[in-house]
PDB file with one MODEL, atoms N, CA, C and O in Angstrom:
MODEL        1
ATOM      1  N   MET A   1    -101.764 -11.464-151.501  1.00  0.00           N
ATOM      2  CA  MET A   1    -100.779 -10.556-152.041  1.00  0.00           C
ATOM      3  C   MET A   1     -99.541 -11.357-152.445  1.00  0.00           C
ATOM      4  O   MET A   1     -99.040 -12.174-151.671  1.00  0.00           O
ATOM      5  N   ALA A   2     -99.067 -11.122-153.630  1.00  0.00           N
ATOM      6  CA  ALA A   2     -97.903 -11.838-154.146  1.00  0.00           C
ATOM      7  C   ALA A   2     -96.636 -11.335-153.456  1.00  0.00           C
ATOM      8  O   ALA A   2     -96.466 -10.142-153.205  1.00  0.00           O
ATOM      9  N   LEU A   3     -95.770 -12.275-153.164  1.00  0.00           N
ATOM     10  CA  LEU A   3     -94.516 -11.929-152.526  1.00  0.00           C
ATOM     11  C   LEU A   3     -93.578 -11.213-153.496  1.00  0.00           C
ATOM     12  O   LEU A   3     -92.896 -10.253-153.136  1.00  0.00           O
ATOM     13  N   PHE A   4     -93.563 -11.705-154.733  1.00  0.00           N
ATOM     14  CA  PHE A   4     -92.732 -11.096-155.760  1.00  0.00           C
ATOM     15  C   PHE A   4     -93.609 -10.593-156.877  1.00  0.00           C
ATOM     16  O   PHE A   4     -94.542 -11.272-157.303  1.00  0.00           O
ATOM     17  N   LYS A   5     -93.312  -9.417-157.344  1.00  0.00           N
ATOM     18  CA  LYS A   5     -94.072  -8.828-158.441  1.00  0.00           C
ATOM     19  C   LYS A   5     -93.471  -9.297-159.760  1.00  0.00           C
ATOM     20  O   LYS A   5     -92.262  -9.187-159.967  1.00  0.00           O
ATOM     21  N   LYS A   6     -94.301  -9.815-160.643  1.00  0.00           N
ATOM     22  CA  LYS A   6     -93.821 -10.267-161.948  1.00  0.00           C
ATOM     23  C   LYS A   6     -93.567  -9.042-162.823  1.00  0.00           C
ATOM     24  O   LYS A   6     -94.457  -8.226-163.061  1.00  0.00           O
ATOM     25  N   ARG A   7     -92.326  -8.942-163.293  1.00  0.00           N
ATOM     26  CA  ARG A   7     -91.957  -7.815-164.141  1.00  0.00           C
ATOM     27  C   ARG A   7     -92.213  -8.193-165.587  1.00  0.00           C
ATOM     28  O   ARG A   7     -91.537  -9.063-166.137  1.00  0.00           O
ATOM     29  N   THR A   8     -93.174  -7.551-166.194  1.00  0.00           N
ATOM     30  CA  THR A   8     -93.502  -7.866-167.580  1.00  0.00           C
ATOM     31  C   THR A   8     -92.947  -6.832-168.548  1.00  0.00           C
ATOM     32  O   THR A   8     -92.749  -7.130-169.726  1.00  0.00           O
ATOM     33  N   VAL A   9     -92.697  -5.640-168.072  1.00  0.00           N
ATOM     34  CA  VAL A   9     -92.199  -4.580-168.943  1.00  0.00           C
ATOM     35  C   VAL A   9     -90.774  -4.265-168.544  1.00  0.00           C
ATOM     36  O   VAL A   9     -90.478  -4.074-167.364  1.00  0.00           O
ATOM     37  N   GLY A  10     -89.898  -4.210-169.521  1.00  0.00           N
ATOM     38  CA  GLY A  10     -88.499  -3.914-169.240  1.00  0.00           C
ATOM     39  C   GLY A  10     -88.265  -2.433-169.075  1.00  0.00           C
ATOM     40  O   GLY A  10     -89.129  -1.604-169.357  1.00  0.00           O
ATOM     41  N   LYS A  11     -87.091  -2.130-168.617  1.00  0.00           N
ATOM     42  CA  LYS A  11     -86.695  -0.731-168.491  1.00  0.00           C
ATOM     43  C   LYS A  11     -86.279  -0.220-169.862  1.00  0.00           C
ATOM     44  O   LYS A  11     -85.691  -0.972-170.640  1.00  0.00           O
ATOM     45  N   PRO A  12     -86.564   1.025-170.175  1.00  0.00           N
ATOM     46  CA  PRO A  12     -86.084   1.588-171.431  1.00  0.00           C
ATOM     47  C   PRO A  12     -84.556   1.500-171.477  1.00  0.00           C
ATOM     48  O   PRO A  12     -83.876   1.812-170.499  1.00  0.00           O
ATOM     49  N   GLY A  13     -84.043   1.082-172.593  1.00  0.00           N
ATOM     50  CA  GLY A  13     -82.605   0.960-172.748  1.00  0.00           C
ATOM     51  C   GLY A  13     -82.058  -0.420-172.446  1.00  0.00           C
ATOM     52  O   GLY A  13     -80.869  -0.661-172.657  1.00  0.00           O
ATOM     53  N   GLU A  14     -82.883  -1.332-171.960  1.00  0.00           N
ATOM     54  CA  GLU A  14     -82.458  -2.718-171.767  1.00  0.00           C
ATOM     55  C   GLU A  14     -82.794  -3.493-173.034  1.00  0.00           C
ATOM     56  O   GLU A  14     -83.946  -3.520-173.470  1.00  0.00           O
ATOM     57  N   TRP A  15     -81.794  -4.115-173.614  1.00  0.00           N
ATOM     58  CA  TRP A  15     -81.989  -4.855-174.854  1.00  0.00           C
ATOM     59  C   TRP A  15     -81.712  -6.334-174.634  1.00  0.00           C
ATOM     60  O   TRP A  15     -80.788  -6.693-173.904  1.00  0.00           O
ATOM     61  N   TYR A  16     -82.498  -7.183-175.252  1.00  0.00           N
ATOM     62  CA  TYR A  16     -82.383  -8.632-175.123  1.00  0.00           C
ATOM     63  C   TYR A  16     -82.399  -9.273-176.503  1.00  0.00           C
ATOM     64  O   TYR A  16     -82.896  -8.694-177.468  1.00  0.00           O
ATOM     65  N   TYR A  17     -81.844 -10.479-176.577  1.00  0.00           N
ATOM     66  CA  TYR A  17     -81.961 -11.273-177.800  1.00  0.00           C
ATOM     67  C   TYR A  17     -82.816 -12.474-177.451  1.00  0.00           C
ATOM     68  O   TYR A  17     -82.454 -13.257-176.573  1.00  0.00           O
ATOM     69  N   CYS A  18     -83.953 -12.633-178.129  1.00  0.00           N
ATOM     70  CA  CYS A  18     -84.870 -13.735-177.884  1.00  0.00           C
ATOM     71  C   CYS A  18     -84.425 -14.955-178.691  1.00  0.00           C
ATOM     72  O   CYS A  18     -84.380 -14.915-179.921  1.00  0.00           O
ATOM     73  N   LEU A  19     -84.100 -16.027-177.994  1.00  0.00           N
ATOM     74  CA  LEU A  19     -83.659 -17.261-178.637  1.00  0.00           C
ATOM     75  C   LEU A  19     -84.815 -17.976-179.334  1.00  0.00           C
ATOM     76  O   LEU A  19     -84.606 -18.677-180.324  1.00  0.00           O
ATOM     77  N   GLU A  20     -86.005 -17.805-178.831  1.00  0.00           N
ATOM     78  CA  GLU A  20     -87.193 -18.447-179.399  1.00  0.00           C
ATOM     79  C   GLU A  20     -87.580 -17.817-180.739  1.00  0.00           C
ATOM     80  O   GLU A  20     -87.819 -18.519-181.722  1.00  0.00           O
ATOM     81  N   HIS A  21     -87.637 -16.489-180.762  1.00  0.00           N
ATOM     82  CA  HIS A  21     -88.096 -15.769-181.953  1.00  0.00           C
ATOM     83  C   HIS A  21     -86.945 -15.272-182.831  1.00  0.00           C
ATOM     84  O   HIS A  21     -87.169 -14.760-183.928  1.00  0.00           O
ATOM     85  N   LYS A  22     -85.695 -15.430-182.331  1.00  0.00           N
ATOM     86  CA  LYS A  22     -84.501 -15.010-183.079  1.00  0.00           C
ATOM     87  C   LYS A  22     -84.574 -13.529-183.454  1.00  0.00           C
ATOM     88  O   LYS A  22     -84.345 -13.145-184.601  1.00  0.00           O
ATOM     89  N   LYS A  23     -84.903 -12.707-182.444  1.00  0.00           N
ATOM     90  CA  LYS A  23     -85.002 -11.271-182.695  1.00  0.00           C
ATOM     91  C   LYS A  23     -84.579 -10.485-181.466  1.00  0.00           C
ATOM     92  O   LYS A  23     -84.569 -11.000-180.348  1.00  0.00           O
ATOM     93  N   VAL A  24     -84.231  -9.230-181.698  1.00  0.00           N
ATOM     94  CA  VAL A  24     -83.860  -8.308-180.634  1.00  0.00           C
ATOM     95  C   VAL A  24     -85.127  -7.643-180.127  1.00  0.00           C
ATOM     96  O   VAL A  24     -86.019  -7.295-180.902  1.00  0.00           O
ATOM     97  N   GLU A  25     -85.193  -7.470-178.803  1.00  0.00           N
ATOM     98  CA  GLU A  25     -86.361  -6.805-178.221  1.00  0.00           C
ATOM     99  C   GLU A  25     -85.895  -5.843-177.135  1.00  0.00           C
ATOM    100  O   GLU A  25     -84.920  -6.107-176.433  1.00  0.00           O
ATOM    101  N   GLU A  26     -86.596  -4.739-177.008  1.00  0.00           N
ATOM    102  CA  GLU A  26     -86.280  -3.792-175.946  1.00  0.00           C
ATOM    103  C   GLU A  26     -87.145  -4.136-174.750  1.00  0.00           C
ATOM    104  O   GLU A  26     -88.371  -4.185-174.848  1.00  0.00           O
ATOM    105  N   GLY A  27     -86.504  -4.372-173.635  1.00  0.00           N
ATOM    106  CA  GLY A  27     -87.224  -4.835-172.460  1.00  0.00           C
ATOM    107  C   GLY A  27     -87.549  -6.310-172.620  1.00  0.00           C
ATOM    108  O   GLY A  27     -87.667  -6.800-173.744  1.00  0.00           O
ATOM    109  N   PRO A  28     -87.695  -7.018-171.518  1.00  0.00           N
ATOM    110  CA  PRO A  28     -87.958  -8.449-171.629  1.00  0.00           C
ATOM    111  C   PRO A  28     -89.397  -8.736-172.058  1.00  0.00           C
ATOM    112  O   PRO A  28     -90.326  -8.624-171.258  1.00  0.00           O
ATOM    113  N   GLU A  29     -89.568  -9.098-173.298  1.00  0.00           N
ATOM    114  CA  GLU A  29     -90.892  -9.465-173.789  1.00  0.00           C
ATOM    115  C   GLU A  29     -91.145 -10.952-173.601  1.00  0.00           C
ATOM    116  O   GLU A  29     -92.277 -11.368-173.355  1.00  0.00           O
ATOM    117  N   CYS A  30     -90.088 -11.755-173.718  1.00  0.00           N
ATOM    118  CA  CYS A  30     -90.201 -13.207-173.617  1.00  0.00           C
ATOM    119  C   CYS A  30     -89.634 -13.681-172.285  1.00  0.00           C
ATOM    120  O   CYS A  30     -88.900 -12.940-171.630  1.00  0.00           O
ATOM    121  N   PRO A  31     -89.965 -14.911-171.872  1.00  0.00           N
ATOM    122  CA  PRO A  31     -89.463 -15.439-170.596  1.00  0.00           C
ATOM    123  C   PRO A  31     -87.937 -15.481-170.556  1.00  0.00           C
ATOM    124  O   PRO A  31     -87.279 -15.608-171.588  1.00  0.00           O
ATOM    125  N   GLY A  32     -87.393 -15.374-169.360  1.00  0.00           N
ATOM    126  CA  GLY A  32     -85.954 -15.365-169.159  1.00  0.00           C
ATOM    127  C   GLY A  32     -85.250 -16.584-169.726  1.00  0.00           C
ATOM    128  O   GLY A  32     -84.103 -16.482-170.160  1.00  0.00           O
ATOM    129  N   LYS A  33     -85.906 -17.729-169.732  1.00  0.00           N
ATOM    130  CA  LYS A  33     -85.285 -18.952-170.245  1.00  0.00           C
ATOM    131  C   LYS A  33     -85.059 -18.893-171.745  1.00  0.00           C
ATOM    132  O   LYS A  33     -84.306 -19.700-172.291  1.00  0.00           O
ATOM    133  N   ASP A  34     -85.700 -17.949-172.417  1.00  0.00           N
ATOM    134  CA  ASP A  34     -85.623 -17.852-173.876  1.00  0.00           C
ATOM    135  C   ASP A  34     -84.826 -16.650-174.369  1.00  0.00           C
ATOM    136  O   ASP A  34     -84.928 -16.285-175.540  1.00  0.00           O
ATOM    137  N   ARG A  35     -84.032 -16.027-173.494  1.00  0.00           N
ATOM    138  CA  ARG A  35     -83.356 -14.817-173.963  1.00  0.00           C
ATOM    139  C   ARG A  35     -81.960 -14.665-173.379  1.00  0.00           C
ATOM    140  O   ARG A  35     -81.642 -15.218-172.326  1.00  0.00           O
ATOM    141  N   PHE A  36     -81.130 -13.897-174.093  1.00  0.00           N
ATOM    142  CA  PHE A  36     -79.831 -13.450-173.624  1.00  0.00           C
ATOM    143  C   PHE A  36     -79.969 -11.975-173.295  1.00  0.00           C
ATOM    144  O   PHE A  36     -80.700 -11.253-173.974  1.00  0.00           O
ATOM    145  N   GLY A  37     -79.277 -11.520-172.267  1.00  0.00           N
ATOM    146  CA  GLY A  37     -79.280 -10.107-171.951  1.00  0.00           C
ATOM    147  C   GLY A  37     -79.469  -9.888-170.466  1.00  0.00           C
ATOM    148  O   GLY A  37     -79.540 -10.854-169.706  1.00  0.00           O
ATOM    149  N   PRO A  38     -79.551  -8.661-170.041  1.00  0.00           N
ATOM    150  CA  PRO A  38     -79.728  -7.460-170.843  1.00  0.00           C
ATOM    151  C   PRO A  38     -78.407  -6.927-171.402  1.00  0.00           C
ATOM    152  O   PRO A  38     -77.334  -7.128-170.833  1.00  0.00           O
ATOM    153  N   TYR A  39     -78.528  -6.250-172.520  1.00  0.00           N
ATOM    154  CA  TYR A  39     -77.425  -5.552-173.164  1.00  0.00           C
ATOM    155  C   TYR A  39     -77.721  -4.064-173.093  1.00  0.00           C
ATOM    156  O   TYR A  39     -78.876  -3.654-172.986  1.00  0.00           O
ATOM    157  N   THR A  40     -76.668  -3.260-173.154  1.00  0.00           N
ATOM    158  CA  THR A  40     -76.870  -1.805-173.042  1.00  0.00           C
ATOM    159  C   THR A  40     -77.259  -1.162-174.360  1.00  0.00           C
ATOM    160  O   THR A  40     -77.813  -0.063-174.377  1.00  0.00           O
ATOM    161  N   THR A  41     -76.968  -1.850-175.485  1.00  0.00           N
ATOM    162  CA  THR A  41     -77.344  -1.281-176.781  1.00  0.00           C
ATOM    163  C   THR A  41     -78.037  -2.330-177.636  1.00  0.00           C
ATOM    164  O   THR A  41     -77.896  -3.532-177.415  1.00  0.00           O
ATOM    165  N   GLN A  42     -78.776  -1.853-178.599  1.00  0.00           N
ATOM    166  CA  GLN A  42     -79.458  -2.736-179.540  1.00  0.00           C
ATOM    167  C   GLN A  42     -78.427  -3.528-180.350  1.00  0.00           C
ATOM    168  O   GLN A  42     -78.633  -4.706-180.641  1.00  0.00           O
ATOM    169  N   GLY A  43     -77.323  -2.880-180.711  1.00  0.00           N
ATOM    170  CA  GLY A  43     -76.270  -3.532-181.482  1.00  0.00           C
ATOM    171  C   GLY A  43     -75.641  -4.703-180.741  1.00  0.00           C
ATOM    172  O   GLY A  43     -75.365  -5.742-181.342  1.00  0.00           O
ATOM    173  N   GLU A  44     -75.410  -4.543-179.429  1.00  0.00           N
ATOM    174  CA  GLU A  44     -74.862  -5.642-178.634  1.00  0.00           C
ATOM    175  C   GLU A  44     -75.828  -6.817-178.620  1.00  0.00           C
ATOM    176  O   GLU A  44     -75.409  -7.971-178.717  1.00  0.00           O
ATOM    177  N   ALA A  45     -77.115  -6.526-178.499  1.00  0.00           N
ATOM    178  CA  ALA A  45     -78.120  -7.590-178.491  1.00  0.00           C
ATOM    179  C   ALA A  45     -78.165  -8.296-179.844  1.00  0.00           C
ATOM    180  O   ALA A  45     -78.358  -9.511-179.900  1.00  0.00           O
ATOM    181  N   GLN A  46     -77.990  -7.549-180.931  1.00  0.00           N
ATOM    182  CA  GLN A  46     -77.989  -8.160-182.261  1.00  0.00           C
ATOM    183  C   GLN A  46     -76.811  -9.111-182.443  1.00  0.00           C
ATOM    184  O   GLN A  46     -76.896 -10.073-183.205  1.00  0.00           O
ATOM    185  N   ARG A  47     -75.714  -8.838-181.741  1.00  0.00           N
ATOM    186  CA  ARG A  47     -74.521  -9.681-181.828  1.00  0.00           C
ATOM    187  C   ARG A  47     -74.502 -10.789-180.771  1.00  0.00           C
ATOM    188  O   ARG A  47     -73.484 -11.464-180.619  1.00  0.00           O
ATOM    189  N   ALA A  48     -75.581 -10.990-180.053  1.00  0.00           N
ATOM    190  CA  ALA A  48     -75.609 -11.927-178.927  1.00  0.00           C
ATOM    191  C   ALA A  48     -75.156 -13.330-179.322  1.00  0.00           C
ATOM    192  O   ALA A  48     -74.373 -13.942-178.595  1.00  0.00           O
ATOM    193  N   MET A  49     -75.619 -13.846-180.433  1.00  0.00           N
ATOM    194  CA  MET A  49     -75.250 -15.204-180.841  1.00  0.00           C
ATOM    195  C   MET A  49     -73.779 -15.265-181.245  1.00  0.00           C
ATOM    196  O   MET A  49     -73.105 -16.254-180.958  1.00  0.00           O
ATOM    197  N   ASP A  50     -73.268 -14.225-181.907  1.00  0.00           N
ATOM    198  CA  ASP A  50     -71.845 -14.179-182.260  1.00  0.00           C
ATOM    199  C   ASP A  50     -70.989 -14.121-180.998  1.00  0.00           C
ATOM    200  O   ASP A  50     -69.969 -14.803-180.899  1.00  0.00           O
ATOM    201  N   THR A  51     -71.412 -13.305-180.036  1.00  0.00           N
ATOM    202  CA  THR A  51     -70.678 -13.187-178.774  1.00  0.00           C
ATOM    203  C   THR A  51     -70.644 -14.525-178.048  1.00  0.00           C
ATOM    204  O   THR A  51     -69.599 -14.929-177.539  1.00  0.00           O
ATOM    205  N   ALA A  52     -71.782 -15.214-177.996  1.00  0.00           N
ATOM    206  CA  ALA A  52     -71.840 -16.525-177.341  1.00  0.00           C
ATOM    207  C   ALA A  52     -70.937 -17.523-178.053  1.00  0.00           C
ATOM    208  O   ALA A  52     -70.238 -18.300-177.403  1.00  0.00           O
ATOM    209  N   ARG A  53     -70.947 -17.509-179.370  1.00  0.00           N
ATOM    210  CA  ARG A  53     -70.101 -18.419-180.149  1.00  0.00           C
ATOM    211  C   ARG A  53     -68.622 -18.150-179.872  1.00  0.00           C
ATOM    212  O   ARG A  53     -67.843 -19.085-179.687  1.00  0.00           O
ATOM    213  N   GLU A  54     -68.235 -16.877-179.842  1.00  0.00           N
ATOM    214  CA  GLU A  54     -66.843 -16.492-179.573  1.00  0.00           C
ATOM    215  C   GLU A  54     -66.424 -16.931-178.171  1.00  0.00           C
ATOM    216  O   GLU A  54     -65.323 -17.450-177.986  1.00  0.00           O
ATOM    217  N   ARG A  55     -67.290 -16.726-177.191  1.00  0.00           N
ATOM    218  CA  ARG A  55     -66.963 -17.113-175.817  1.00  0.00           C
ATOM    219  C   ARG A  55     -66.857 -18.628-175.685  1.00  0.00           C
ATOM    220  O   ARG A  55     -65.981 -19.128-174.979  1.00  0.00           O
ATOM    221  N   ASN A  56     -67.726 -19.349-176.349  1.00  0.00           N
ATOM    222  CA  ASN A  56     -67.643 -20.812-176.308  1.00  0.00           C
ATOM    223  C   ASN A  56     -66.312 -21.299-176.869  1.00  0.00           C
ATOM    224  O   ASN A  56     -65.693 -22.200-176.304  1.00  0.00           O
ATOM    225  N   LEU A  57     -65.872 -20.711-177.971  1.00  0.00           N
ATOM    226  CA  LEU A  57     -64.579 -21.087-178.550  1.00  0.00           C
ATOM    227  C   LEU A  57     -63.427 -20.778-177.587  1.00  0.00           C
ATOM    228  O   LEU A  57     -62.499 -21.573-177.440  1.00  0.00           O
ATOM    229  N   GLU A  58     -63.500 -19.621-176.939  1.00  0.00           N
ATOM    230  CA  GLU A  58     -62.462 -19.258-175.971  1.00  0.00           C
ATOM    231  C   GLU A  58     -62.410 -20.279-174.836  1.00  0.00           C
ATOM    232  O   GLU A  58     -61.329 -20.704-174.431  1.00  0.00           O
ATOM    233  N   TRP A  59     -63.579 -20.672-174.323  1.00  0.00           N
ATOM    234  CA  TRP A  59     -63.621 -21.620-173.214  1.00  0.00           C
ATOM    235  C   TRP A  59     -63.156 -23.003-173.658  1.00  0.00           C
ATOM    236  O   TRP A  59     -62.453 -23.693-172.920  1.00  0.00           O
ATOM    237  N   GLU A  60     -63.544 -23.402-174.854  1.00  0.00           N
ATOM    238  CA  GLU A  60     -63.133 -24.717-175.349  1.00  0.00           C
ATOM    239  C   GLU A  60     -61.619 -24.796-175.537  1.00  0.00           C
ATOM    240  O   GLU A  60     -61.032 -25.869-175.397  1.00  0.00           O
ATOM    241  N   ASN A  61     -60.992 -23.675-175.850  1.00  0.00           N
ATOM    242  CA  ASN A  61     -59.550 -23.645-176.072  1.00  0.00           C
ATOM    243  C   ASN A  61     -58.757 -23.188-174.850  1.00  0.00           C
ATOM    244  O   ASN A  61     -57.535 -23.051-174.921  1.00  0.00           O
ATOM    245  N   ASP A  62     -59.434 -22.953-173.742  1.00  0.00           N
ATOM    246  CA  ASP A  62     -58.761 -22.524-172.520  1.00  0.00           C
ATOM    247  C   ASP A  62     -58.101 -23.729-171.856  1.00  0.00           C
ATOM    248  O   ASP A  62     -58.788 -24.685-171.496  1.00  0.00           O
ATOM    249  N   PRO A  63     -56.788 -23.699-171.689  1.00  0.00           N
ATOM    250  CA  PRO A  63     -56.097 -24.860-171.112  1.00  0.00           C
ATOM    251  C   PRO A  63     -56.550 -25.184-169.685  1.00  0.00           C
ATOM    252  O   PRO A  63     -56.414 -26.326-169.244  1.00  0.00           O
ATOM    253  N   LYS A  64     -57.081 -24.211-168.965  1.00  0.00           N
ATOM    254  CA  LYS A  64     -57.551 -24.483-167.603  1.00  0.00           C
ATOM    255  C   LYS A  64     -58.741 -25.450-167.599  1.00  0.00           C
ATOM    256  O   LYS A  64     -58.975 -26.135-166.603  1.00  0.00           O
ATOM    257  N   TRP A  65     -59.490 -25.512-168.700  1.00  0.00           N
ATOM    258  CA  TRP A  65     -60.633 -26.425-168.778  1.00  0.00           C
ATOM    259  C   TRP A  65     -60.198 -27.829-169.193  1.00  0.00           C
ATOM    260  O   TRP A  65     -60.977 -28.777-169.089  1.00  0.00           O
ATOM    261  N   HIS A  66     -58.977 -27.961-169.654  1.00  0.00           N
ATOM    262  CA  HIS A  66     -58.505 -29.255-170.154  1.00  0.00           C
ATOM    263  C   HIS A  66     -57.264 -29.702-169.390  1.00  0.00           C
ATOM    264  O   HIS A  66     -56.327 -30.233-169.986  1.00  0.00           O
ATOM    265  N   ASP A  67     -57.252 -29.493-168.082  1.00  0.00           N
ATOM    266  CA  ASP A  67     -56.067 -29.805-167.307  1.00  0.00           C
ATOM    267  C   ASP A  67     -56.140 -31.136-166.557  1.00  0.00           C
ATOM    268  O   ASP A  67     -55.224 -31.461-165.802  1.00  0.00           O
ATOM    269  N   ARG A  68     -57.201 -31.906-166.749  1.00  0.00           N
ATOM    270  CA  ARG A  68     -57.308 -33.192-166.063  1.00  0.00           C
ATOM    271  C   ARG A  68     -56.526 -34.250-166.818  1.00  0.00           C
ATOM    272  O   ARG A  68     -56.858 -34.549-167.965  1.00  0.00           O
ATOM    273  N   PRO A  69     -55.491 -34.831-166.206  1.00  0.00           N
ATOM    274  CA  PRO A  69     -54.678 -35.830-166.905  1.00  0.00           C
ATOM    275  C   PRO A  69     -55.419 -37.137-167.165  1.00  0.00           C
ATOM    276  O   PRO A  69     -55.026 -37.902-168.046  1.00  0.00           O
ATOM    277  N   ASP A  70     -56.493 -37.407-166.406  1.00  0.00           N
ATOM    278  CA  ASP A  70     -57.219 -38.666-166.588  1.00  0.00           C
ATOM    279  C   ASP A  70     -58.266 -38.590-167.708  1.00  0.00           C
ATOM    280  O   ASP A  70     -58.931 -39.583-168.005  1.00  0.00           O
ATOM    281  N   ARG A  71     -58.410 -37.408-168.330  1.00  0.00           N
ATOM    282  CA  ARG A  71     -59.394 -37.257-169.402  1.00  0.00           C
ATOM    283  C   ARG A  71     -58.704 -37.476-170.747  1.00  0.00           C
ATOM    284  O   ARG A  71     -57.680 -36.851-171.023  1.00  0.00           O
ATOM    285  N   PRO A  72     -59.256 -38.360-171.590  1.00  0.00           N
ATOM    286  CA  PRO A  72     -58.678 -38.556-172.929  1.00  0.00           C
ATOM    287  C   PRO A  72     -58.758 -37.281-173.749  1.00  0.00           C
ATOM    288  O   PRO A  72     -59.575 -36.406-173.464  1.00  0.00           O
ATOM    289  N   ALA A  73     -57.924 -37.173-174.753  1.00  0.00           N
ATOM    290  CA  ALA A  73     -57.831 -35.976-175.587  1.00  0.00           C
ATOM    291  C   ALA A  73     -59.136 -35.665-176.309  1.00  0.00           C
ATOM    292  O   ALA A  73     -59.396 -34.506-176.633  1.00  0.00           O
ATOM    293  N   ASP A  74     -59.967 -36.687-176.569  1.00  0.00           N
ATOM    294  CA  ASP A  74     -61.209 -36.431-177.304  1.00  0.00           C
ATOM    295  C   ASP A  74     -62.312 -35.861-176.409  1.00  0.00           C
ATOM    296  O   ASP A  74     -63.406 -35.574-176.896  1.00  0.00           O
ATOM    297  N   GLY A  75     -62.045 -35.694-175.116  1.00  0.00           N
ATOM    298  CA  GLY A  75     -63.010 -35.066-174.219  1.00  0.00           C
ATOM    299  C   GLY A  75     -63.999 -36.013-173.573  1.00  0.00           C
ATOM    300  O   GLY A  75     -64.815 -35.579-172.761  1.00  0.00           O
ATOM    301  N   THR A  76     -63.953 -37.287-173.905  1.00  0.00           N
ATOM    302  CA  THR A  76     -64.871 -38.248-173.299  1.00  0.00           C
ATOM    303  C   THR A  76     -64.410 -38.536-171.864  1.00  0.00           C
ATOM    304  O   THR A  76     -63.215 -38.466-171.578  1.00  0.00           O
ATOM    305  N   PRO A  77     -65.340 -38.859-170.966  1.00  0.00           N
ATOM    306  CA  PRO A  77     -64.953 -39.138-169.585  1.00  0.00           C
ATOM    307  C   PRO A  77     -63.967 -40.291-169.517  1.00  0.00           C
ATOM    308  O   PRO A  77     -64.114 -41.278-170.238  1.00  0.00           O
ATOM    309  N   GLY A  78     -62.977 -40.176-168.667  1.00  0.00           N
ATOM    310  CA  GLY A  78     -61.923 -41.162-168.583  1.00  0.00           C
ATOM    311  C   GLY A  78     -62.102 -42.219-167.590  1.00  0.00           C
ATOM    312  O   GLY A  78     -61.246 -43.094-167.460  1.00  0.00           O
TER     313      GLY A  78
ENDMDL
END
């Protein structure tokens, strides 16, 4: 008997963006390593790559991430 049950079918209303196939899917059709989500709406899942891009820019420009005085301005290890 398996200790953990493999969940192959998602719950209705759970939306994911598959990084492998570059498409939105309802319920997890692809492995977790290949998807973003879950999202509550199909529209949020469609914007997954835009959301990730926006968050990356926010983090890159966050002064808390660039507060080490021993790190050169170009980001290379000091």
